[in-house]
Backbone bond lengths (Angstrom), bond angles and torsions (degrees), N, CA, C in turn:
res aa  C-N    CA-C-N  psi(-1)  N-CA   C-N-CA  omega(-1)  CA-C   N-CA-C  phi
1 M - - - 1.462 - - 1.557 108.48 -
2 G 1.308 117.50 131.49 1.430 123.13 -178.12 1.508 112.42 -84.03
3 K 1.333 114.13 -174.65 1.462 121.07 178.91 1.512 112.52 -71.70
4 N 1.347 116.23 138.91 1.465 119.21 171.05 1.500 110.41 -61.90
5 Q 1.314 116.82 144.04 1.464 122.15 -178.25 1.542 109.85 -106.18
6 H 1.305 115.85 128.09 1.458 123.06 -178.56 1.509 109.72 -107.81
7 V 1.343 118.34 132.59 1.467 124.25 173.32 1.544 103.75 -98.15
8 V 1.306 116.26 114.76 1.459 122.51 -173.62 1.497 113.13 -130.27
9 P 1.350 119.00 152.76 1.467 119.96 172.29 1.557 108.64 -65.62
10 H 1.347 115.40 140.63 1.474 118.52 -177.30 1.510 108.97 -149.48
11 N 1.322 117.67 107.06 1.447 123.70 172.97 1.539 112.87 52.22
12 G 1.347 115.19 45.96 1.478 120.12 178.53 1.494 113.68 79.72
13 K 1.319 117.63 -0.39 1.476 122.21 173.47 1.523 107.65 -124.33
14 W 1.315 115.84 -159.42 1.469 121.22 179.82 1.547 108.24 -122.62
15 G 1.309 115.28 142.17 1.465 119.75 -179.03 1.511 112.09 -124.65
16 V 1.309 115.53 156.66 1.479 121.46 172.23 1.526 105.07 -111.05
17 R 1.333 115.81 125.47 1.466 121.59 -176.61 1.499 108.84 -130.16
18 G 1.323 117.60 129.92 1.445 121.26 172.30 1.489 111.34 -71.73
19 A 1.303 118.76 145.44 1.436 124.04 -178.06 1.516 109.05 -54.75
20 G 1.336 116.91 130.39 1.460 122.43 179.38 1.529 116.12 83.82
21 N 1.326 117.15 -8.95 1.461 121.80 179.37 1.514 109.18 -81.78
22 S 1.357 117.69 143.82 1.450 119.55 176.96 1.536 109.99 -90.43
23 K 1.328 119.41 -23.67 1.411 122.17 179.03 1.551 111.44 -103.80
24 V 1.303 116.73 152.48 1.468 119.47 175.61 1.526 110.12 -81.22
25 T 1.303 114.97 146.60 1.477 122.23 179.37 1.532 108.78 -73.72
26 K 1.308 115.68 -43.27 1.466 120.59 -175.89 1.501 109.63 -153.50
27 T 1.350 116.45 147.46 1.444 120.45 175.85 1.535 109.20 -112.75
28 A 1.374 115.60 155.03 1.454 121.63 -179.28 1.520 107.91 -142.47
29 N 1.338 116.15 155.03 1.441 120.83 -178.87 1.554 111.79 -74.32
30 T 1.348 117.54 -30.35 1.430 120.89 -179.80 1.506 110.49 -122.97
31 Q 1.343 114.61 157.59 1.480 119.34 177.16 1.511 111.44 -62.62
32 Q 1.361 116.27 -36.17 1.444 118.10 -177.97 1.541 112.20 -65.94
33 E 1.314 117.44 -37.48 1.456 121.38 176.60 1.514 111.03 -62.97
34 A 1.359 115.51 -42.47 1.484 119.40 175.97 1.530 112.74 -64.65
35 I 1.335 115.73 -37.81 1.482 119.66 179.11 1.554 108.24 -63.72
36 N 1.318 117.52 -46.77 1.462 119.53 178.20 1.530 113.75 -56.40
37 T 1.349 115.98 -42.25 1.448 120.41 177.57 1.517 111.81 -66.41
38 A 1.299 116.60 -44.58 1.485 121.55 -178.81 1.510 109.94 -65.00
39 R 1.343 118.30 -37.67 1.439 121.54 179.58 1.528 111.00 -63.36
40 E 1.310 117.48 -42.59 1.479 121.15 177.78 1.524 112.10 -62.42
41 I 1.339 116.51 -44.95 1.449 119.83 -179.56 1.555 109.33 -65.59
42 A 1.348 117.82 -43.26 1.429 120.64 179.91 1.523 112.77 -62.91
43 K 1.344 116.06 -39.51 1.470 118.80 175.70 1.489 111.46 -62.74
44 N 1.374 117.89 -43.98 1.455 122.17 -179.59 1.529 111.00 -63.69
45 Q 1.325 117.68 -36.39 1.448 121.37 -176.31 1.538 113.35 -97.01
46 Q 1.310 115.71 2.94 1.488 121.92 -177.73 1.529 110.23 49.38
47 S 1.315 114.90 58.37 1.467 120.47 -176.86 1.546 108.71 -132.64
48 E 1.307 117.66 -165.17 1.436 123.53 -179.10 1.546 111.21 -102.97
49 M 1.310 116.13 152.19 1.475 121.07 169.92 1.515 105.91 -114.31
50 I 1.335 115.85 128.22 1.430 122.28 178.65 1.521 109.50 -118.37
51 V 1.339 116.45 120.71 1.478 119.94 -177.35 1.509 108.71 -104.30
52 H 1.377 115.93 126.87 1.436 121.81 180.00 1.523 111.49 -102.05
53 R 1.311 115.98 155.24 1.469 124.01 173.94 1.515 107.98 -81.85
54 P 1.352 119.66 165.15 1.455 121.98 177.88 1.534 112.28 -52.63
55 N 1.356 116.56 -32.65 1.492 117.66 -179.66 1.490 114.16 -83.81
56 G 1.340 116.62 1.81 1.494 120.44 178.34 1.505 114.62 99.20
57 Q 1.327 118.87 -16.53 1.458 120.40 176.97 1.518 111.09 -61.71
58 I 1.333 115.65 150.46 1.443 121.32 175.24 1.514 109.71 -75.85
59 R 1.325 115.47 126.97 1.474 121.56 -176.69 1.552 109.38 -99.93
60 D 1.321 115.60 -38.52 1.471 118.48 -173.21 1.528 110.47 -161.22
61 K 1.316 116.88 156.96 1.450 122.89 177.12 1.497 109.63 -139.41
62 D 1.309 115.72 144.79 1.470 122.77 174.13 1.495 108.35 -136.34
63 S 1.325 118.23 138.04 1.451 121.89 179.12 1.529 109.30 -111.12
64 Y 1.320 115.58 132.77 1.456 122.40 178.81 1.502 113.79 -122.45
65 G 1.338 114.95 19.96 1.486 119.39 178.79 1.469 110.91 -117.71
66 N 1.311 116.13 -158.78 1.472 120.91 174.60 1.493 108.19 -80.79
67 D 1.295 115.24 102.35 1.489 123.00 -177.75 1.506 109.52 -74.32
68 P 1.316 118.91 117.59 1.487 120.78 178.53 1.512 112.31 -67.93
69 Y 1.344 118.13 -17.98 1.473 123.12 178.89 1.504 109.19 -127.38
70 P 1.327 119.61 68.25 1.460 120.00 -178.55 1.497 111.87 -64.83
71 P 1.344 118.80 152.83 1.477 119.27 179.50 1.515 112.34 -63.03
72 K 1.319 115.85 143.00 1.435 121.13 176.70 1.533 110.61 -85.55
73 G 1.241 117.64 129.61 1.462 117.91 -175.40 1.431 112.18 -144.81
């Protein structure tokens, strides 16, 4: 399982940062562009994508790996 990907505000734009990394992997002009990039990386690495609000709060999460607690349906 790869690193979780965080969509974070970055210098007036949006960045994609792997968990524990100090530098962003990629920057985008809009949050949606960053989400699309983070989703692709998370799918490839079978990890999670965590989307943050401009104030840093977590807005949303998506899991693309082996979820230890899959939804019951």
